[in-house]
N, CA, C and O atoms as a GROMACS GRO file, in nm:
protein
  308
    1MET      N    1  -8.887  21.592   3.471
    1MET     CA    2  -8.793  21.483   3.487
    1MET      C    3  -8.664  21.519   3.414
    1MET      O    4  -8.666  21.544   3.293
    2LYS      N    5  -8.556  21.522   3.485
    2LYS     CA    6  -8.429  21.568   3.429
    2LYS      C    7  -8.378  21.480   3.316
    2LYS      O    8  -8.324  21.532   3.217
    3ASP      N    9  -8.393  21.350   3.328
    3ASP     CA   10  -8.340  21.259   3.225
    3ASP      C   11  -8.401  21.287   3.089
    3ASP      O   12  -8.330  21.292   2.988
    4ILE      N   13  -8.530  21.305   3.085
    4ILE     CA   14  -8.597  21.323   2.956
    4ILE      C   15  -8.574  21.464   2.901
    4ILE      O   16  -8.577  21.485   2.780
    5GLU      N   17  -8.552  21.561   2.989
    5GLU     CA   18  -8.528  21.698   2.944
    5GLU      C   19  -8.396  21.711   2.869
    5GLU      O   20  -8.380  21.803   2.789
    6ARG      N   21  -8.302  21.622   2.894
    6ARG     CA   22  -8.172  21.626   2.826
    6ARG      C   23  -8.178  21.575   2.683
    6ARG      O   24  -8.086  21.599   2.605
    7LEU      N   25  -8.285  21.507   2.647
    7LEU     CA   26  -8.298  21.449   2.514
    7LEU      C   27  -8.349  21.553   2.414
    7LEU      O   28  -8.401  21.657   2.453
    8SER      N   29  -8.333  21.522   2.287
    8SER     CA   30  -8.386  21.610   2.184
    8SER      C   31  -8.539  21.610   2.191
    8SER      O   32  -8.599  21.517   2.245
    9THR      N   33  -8.600  21.713   2.138
    9THR     CA   34  -8.746  21.724   2.138
    9THR      C   35  -8.810  21.604   2.068
    9THR      O   36  -8.912  21.553   2.112
   10LYS      N   37  -8.749  21.560   1.961
   10LYS     CA   38  -8.800  21.445   1.886
   10LYS      C   39  -8.800  21.319   1.972
   10LYS      O   40  -8.899  21.245   1.975
   11ASP      N   41  -8.690  21.294   2.043
   11ASP     CA   42  -8.681  21.176   2.129
   11ASP      C   43  -8.775  21.188   2.249
   11ASP      O   44  -8.835  21.088   2.291
   12GLN      N   45  -8.788  21.307   2.304
   12GLN     CA   46  -8.882  21.329   2.415
   12GLN      C   47  -9.023  21.293   2.372
   12GLN      O   48  -9.095  21.222   2.442
   13ARG      N   49  -9.063  21.343   2.256
   13ARG     CA   50  -9.197  21.318   2.204
   13ARG      C   51  -9.219  21.169   2.180
   13ARG      O   52  -9.324  21.115   2.213
   14ARG      N   53  -9.119  21.103   2.125
   14ARG     CA   54  -9.128  20.960   2.096
   14ARG      C   55  -9.148  20.878   2.224
   14ARG      O   56  -9.228  20.785   2.227
   15ILE      N   57  -9.075  20.912   2.328
   15ILE     CA   58  -9.085  20.840   2.455
   15ILE      C   59  -9.219  20.866   2.523
   15ILE      O   60  -9.284  20.773   2.571
   16VAL      N   61  -9.261  20.991   2.526
   16VAL     CA   62  -9.390  21.024   2.589
   16VAL      C   63  -9.505  20.959   2.514
   16VAL      O   64  -9.598  20.908   2.576
   17GLU      N   65  -9.500  20.961   2.381
   17GLU     CA   66  -9.604  20.896   2.302
   17GLU      C   67  -9.607  20.745   2.328
   17GLU      O   68  -9.714  20.686   2.338
   18PHE      N   69  -9.490  20.684   2.341
   18PHE     CA   70  -9.484  20.541   2.372
   18PHE      C   71  -9.552  20.513   2.505
   18PHE      O   72  -9.632  20.420   2.516
   19LEU      N   73  -9.521  20.593   2.606
   19LEU     CA   74  -9.580  20.572   2.738
   19LEU      C   75  -9.731  20.593   2.736
   19LEU      O   76  -9.806  20.517   2.799
   20HIS      N   77  -9.777  20.695   2.665
   20HIS     CA   78  -9.921  20.723   2.659
   20HIS      C   79  -9.996  20.624   2.572
   20HIS      O   80 -10.100  20.571   2.614
   21GLN      N   81  -9.946  20.597   2.454
   21GLN     CA   82 -10.021  20.516   2.359
   21GLN      C   83 -10.006  20.366   2.383
   21GLN      O   84 -10.103  20.292   2.371
   22ARG      N   85  -9.888  20.321   2.416
   22ARG     CA   86  -9.866  20.176   2.430
   22ARG      C   87  -9.880  20.128   2.574
   22ARG      O   88  -9.949  20.030   2.600
   23VAL      N   89  -9.816  20.197   2.666
   23VAL     CA   90  -9.811  20.147   2.804
   23VAL      C   91  -9.939  20.177   2.880
   23VAL      O   92  -9.996  20.087   2.941
   24SER      N   93  -9.985  20.302   2.878
   24SER     CA   94 -10.102  20.337   2.960
   24SER      C   95 -10.230  20.271   2.911
   24SER      O   96 -10.322  20.250   2.990
   25SER      N   97 -10.238  20.238   2.783
   25SER     CA   98 -10.360  20.178   2.731
   25SER      C   99 -10.357  20.025   2.734
   25SER      O  100 -10.457  19.960   2.702
   26HIS      N  101 -10.245  19.967   2.772
   26HIS     CA  102 -10.231  19.821   2.772
   26HIS      C  103 -10.286  19.764   2.903
   26HIS      O  104 -10.259  19.819   3.010
   27PRO      N  105 -10.363  19.656   2.897
   27PRO     CA  106 -10.419  19.598   3.019
   27PRO      C  107 -10.314  19.542   3.115
   27PRO      O  108 -10.335  19.541   3.236
   28ASN      N  109 -10.201  19.496   3.063
   28ASN     CA  110 -10.092  19.445   3.146
   28ASN      C  111  -9.959  19.492   3.088
   28ASN      O  112  -9.896  19.419   3.012
   29PRO      N  113  -9.915  19.614   3.124
   29PRO     CA  114  -9.794  19.671   3.064
   29PRO      C  115  -9.667  19.592   3.092
   29PRO      O  116  -9.567  19.611   3.022
   30LYS      N  117  -9.667  19.505   3.191
   30LYS     CA  118  -9.547  19.424   3.217
   30LYS      C  119  -9.515  19.333   3.100
   30LYS      O  120  -9.399  19.295   3.082
   31THR      N  121  -9.614  19.297   3.021
   31THR     CA  122  -9.588  19.211   2.906
   31THR      C  123  -9.511  19.284   2.797
   31THR      O  124  -9.454  19.220   2.708
   32LEU      N  125  -9.509  19.417   2.802
   32LEU     CA  126  -9.432  19.496   2.705
   32LEU      C  127  -9.290  19.522   2.753
   32LEU      O  128  -9.205  19.566   2.675
   33ALA      N  129  -9.262  19.496   2.880
   33ALA     CA  130  -9.133  19.528   2.941
   33ALA      C  131  -9.052  19.401   2.965
   33ALA      O  132  -9.104  19.290   2.958
   34LYS      N  133  -8.924  19.422   2.994
   34LYS     CA  134  -8.836  19.312   3.035
   34LYS      C  135  -8.786  19.341   3.175
   34LYS      O  136  -8.751  19.454   3.208
   35ARG      N  137  -8.783  19.238   3.257
   35ARG     CA  138  -8.736  19.253   3.395
   35ARG      C  139  -8.584  19.263   3.396
   35ARG      O  140  -8.516  19.189   3.324
   36LEU      N  141  -8.532  19.354   3.476
   36LEU     CA  142  -8.387  19.366   3.493
   36LEU      C  143  -8.342  19.265   3.597
   36LEU      O  144  -8.393  19.263   3.709
   37VAL      N  145  -8.249  19.182   3.560
   37VAL     CA  146  -8.207  19.070   3.644
   37VAL      C  147  -8.108  19.112   3.752
   37VAL      O  148  -8.121  19.068   3.867
   38ALA      N  149  -8.012  19.193   3.719
   38ALA     CA  150  -7.901  19.223   3.810
   38ALA      C  151  -7.930  19.341   3.902
   38ALA      O  152  -7.838  19.415   3.938
   39THR      N  153  -8.055  19.360   3.941
   39THR     CA  154  -8.088  19.470   4.032
   39THR      C  155  -8.156  19.414   4.156
   39THR      O  156  -8.223  19.312   4.151
   40GLU      N  157  -8.138  19.484   4.267
   40GLU     CA  158  -8.204  19.444   4.390
   40GLU      C  159  -8.350  19.490   4.391
   40GLU      O  160  -8.435  19.427   4.453
   41GLU      N  161  -8.377  19.599   4.323
   41GLU     CA  162  -8.513  19.651   4.315
   41GLU      C  163  -8.590  19.574   4.210
   41GLU      O  164  -8.532  19.505   4.126
   42ASP      N  165  -8.720  19.584   4.216
   42ASP     CA  166  -8.805  19.521   4.115
   42ASP      C  167  -8.813  19.616   3.996
   42ASP      O  168  -8.913  19.685   3.977
   43ALA      N  169  -8.708  19.618   3.916
   43ALA     CA  170  -8.698  19.713   3.804
   43ALA      C  171  -8.725  19.643   3.671
   43ALA      O  172  -8.689  19.527   3.651
   44TRP      N  173  -8.789  19.717   3.583
   44TRP     CA  174  -8.822  19.669   3.449
   44TRP      C  175  -8.777  19.773   3.348
   44TRP      O  176  -8.752  19.888   3.385
   45ARG      N  177  -8.765  19.733   3.220
   45ARG     CA  178  -8.725  19.830   3.118
   45ARG      C  179  -8.814  19.819   2.996
   45ARG      O  180  -8.860  19.712   2.958
   46PHE      N  181  -8.837  19.935   2.936
   46PHE     CA  182  -8.901  19.944   2.805
   46PHE      C  183  -8.795  19.991   2.707
   46PHE      O  184  -8.708  20.070   2.744
   47ARG      N  185  -8.800  19.945   2.586
   47ARG     CA  186  -8.706  19.986   2.481
   47ARG      C  187  -8.780  20.076   2.383
   47ARG      O  188  -8.884  20.038   2.328
   48VAL      N  189  -8.726  20.195   2.363
   48VAL     CA  190  -8.779  20.290   2.264
   48VAL      C  191  -8.661  20.336   2.181
   48VAL      O  192  -8.589  20.428   2.219
   49GLY      N  193  -8.639  20.272   2.067
   49GLY     CA  194  -8.524  20.302   1.983
   49GLY      C  195  -8.395  20.272   2.058
   49GLY      O  196  -8.378  20.162   2.110
   50ASP      N  197  -8.305  20.368   2.063
   50ASP     CA  198  -8.178  20.352   2.135
   50ASP      C  199  -8.191  20.385   2.283
   50ASP      O  200  -8.092  20.378   2.356
   51TYR      N  201  -8.309  20.420   2.328
   51TYR     CA  202  -8.329  20.461   2.466
   51TYR      C  203  -8.398  20.353   2.547
   51TYR      O  204  -8.474  20.272   2.493
   52ARG      N  205  -8.370  20.353   2.677
   52ARG     CA  206  -8.433  20.260   2.769
   52ARG      C  207  -8.504  20.340   2.876
   52ARG      O  208  -8.453  20.441   2.925
   53ILE      N  209  -8.622  20.294   2.912
   53ILE     CA  210  -8.700  20.355   3.019
   53ILE      C  211  -8.702  20.255   3.133
   53ILE      O  212  -8.762  20.148   3.122
   54ILE      N  213  -8.636  20.289   3.242
   54ILE     CA  214  -8.631  20.201   3.358
   54ILE      C  215  -8.751  20.236   3.445
   54ILE      O  216  -8.772  20.352   3.480
   55THR      N  217  -8.829  20.134   3.480
   55THR     CA  218  -8.954  20.157   3.552
   55THR      C  219  -8.968  20.062   3.671
   55THR      O  220  -8.896  19.963   3.684
   56GLN      N  221  -9.062  20.097   3.756
   56GLN     CA  222  -9.109  20.009   3.862
   56GLN      C  223  -9.261  20.008   3.852
   56GLN      O  224  -9.322  20.111   3.823
   57PHE      N  225  -9.321  19.893   3.875
   57PHE     CA  226  -9.466  19.881   3.869
   57PHE      C  227  -9.523  19.875   4.010
   57PHE      O  228  -9.464  19.814   4.100
   58GLN      N  229  -9.636  19.940   4.029
   58GLN     CA  230  -9.711  19.929   4.153
   58GLN      C  231  -9.841  19.858   4.117
   58GLN      O  232  -9.939  19.921   4.078
   59ASP      N  233  -9.840  19.726   4.131
   59ASP     CA  234  -9.949  19.642   4.083
   59ASP      C  235 -10.085  19.673   4.143
   59ASP      O  236 -10.187  19.664   4.074
   60SER      N  237 -10.088  19.708   4.268
   60SER     CA  238 -10.218  19.728   4.332
   60SER      C  239 -10.300  19.839   4.266
   60SER      O  240 -10.422  19.838   4.273
   61ARG      N  241 -10.232  19.935   4.203
   61ARG     CA  242 -10.303  20.046   4.140
   61ARG      C  243 -10.271  20.061   3.992
   61ARG      O  244 -10.312  20.158   3.930
   62LEU      N  245 -10.198  19.967   3.935
   62LEU     CA  246 -10.156  19.974   3.795
   62LEU      C  247 -10.088  20.107   3.763
   62LEU      O  248 -10.127  20.178   3.671
   63VAL      N  249  -9.987  20.139   3.842
   63VAL     CA  250  -9.909  20.260   3.824
   63VAL      C  251  -9.772  20.221   3.771
   63VAL      O  252  -9.709  20.128   3.822
   64VAL      N  253  -9.725  20.293   3.669
   64VAL     CA  254  -9.590  20.272   3.616
   64VAL      C  255  -9.507  20.392   3.659
   64VAL      O  256  -9.535  20.505   3.618
   65LEU      N  257  -9.408  20.368   3.741
   65LEU     CA  258  -9.320  20.474   3.790
   65LEU      C  259  -9.195  20.476   3.705
   65LEU      O  260  -9.118  20.379   3.705
   66VAL      N  261  -9.173  20.584   3.631
   66VAL     CA  262  -9.052  20.596   3.548
   66VAL      C  263  -8.939  20.641   3.638
   66VAL      O  264  -8.943  20.750   3.696
   67VAL      N  265  -8.838  20.557   3.650
   67VAL     CA  266  -8.725  20.584   3.738
   67VAL      C  267  -8.614  20.656   3.665
   67VAL      O  268  -8.553  20.748   3.719
   68GLU      N  269  -8.587  20.614   3.541
   68GLU     CA  270  -8.474  20.669   3.467
   68GLU      C  271  -8.497  20.651   3.317
   68GLU      O  272  -8.555  20.551   3.274
   69VAL      N  273  -8.450  20.748   3.239
   69VAL     CA  274  -8.455  20.740   3.093
   69VAL      C  275  -8.316  20.773   3.042
   69VAL      O  276  -8.257  20.872   3.084
   70GLY      N  277  -8.264  20.691   2.951
   70GLY     CA  278  -8.131  20.719   2.898
   70GLY      C  279  -8.095  20.631   2.781
   70GLY      O  280  -8.164  20.533   2.751
   71ASN      N  281  -7.985  20.667   2.716
   71ASN     CA  282  -7.935  20.589   2.604
   71ASN      C  283  -7.888  20.454   2.654
   71ASN      O  284  -7.838  20.442   2.766
   72ARG      N  285  -7.905  20.352   2.571
   72ARG     CA  286  -7.873  20.216   2.614
   72ARG      C  287  -7.725  20.197   2.648
   72ARG      O  288  -7.691  20.107   2.724
   73ARG      N  289  -7.637  20.283   2.593
   73ARG     CA  290  -7.494  20.273   2.625
   73ARG      C  291  -7.466  20.317   2.768
   73ARG      O  292  -7.367  20.274   2.827
   74GLU      N  293  -7.551  20.402   2.823
   74GLU     CA  294  -7.524  20.463   2.953
   74GLU      C  295  -7.619  20.421   3.064
   74GLU      O  296  -7.585  20.434   3.182
   75ILE      N  297  -7.734  20.373   3.030
   75ILE     CA  298  -7.840  20.354   3.129
   75ILE      C  299  -7.809  20.246   3.232
   75ILE      O  300  -7.856  20.256   3.346
   76TYR      N  301  -7.734  20.145   3.197
   76TYR     CA  302  -7.710  20.034   3.288
   76TYR      C  303  -7.584  20.051   3.373
   76TYR      O  304  -7.551  19.961   3.450
   77ARG      N  305  -7.516  20.162   3.362
   77ARG     CA  306  -7.392  20.184   3.440
   77ARG      C  307  -7.423  20.222   3.582
   77ARG      O  308  -7.331  20.244   3.661
   0.00000   0.00000   0.00000
């Protein structure tokens, strides 16, 4: 994933650990995320420090699709 490859190794590790430890093990990961209001897609975000992980959920199979990862100053543009 290009977005995460641009980050420092420390930030990459922090984001991947968040997704593995918090999101994948949670029975309902939507409760950890916030829905993005101003989008046409059903997009949600997770906050990891100064970074945001933009996701889409596929409820029928409990799949979290990571769409974009970036700094909060740039991610919503």
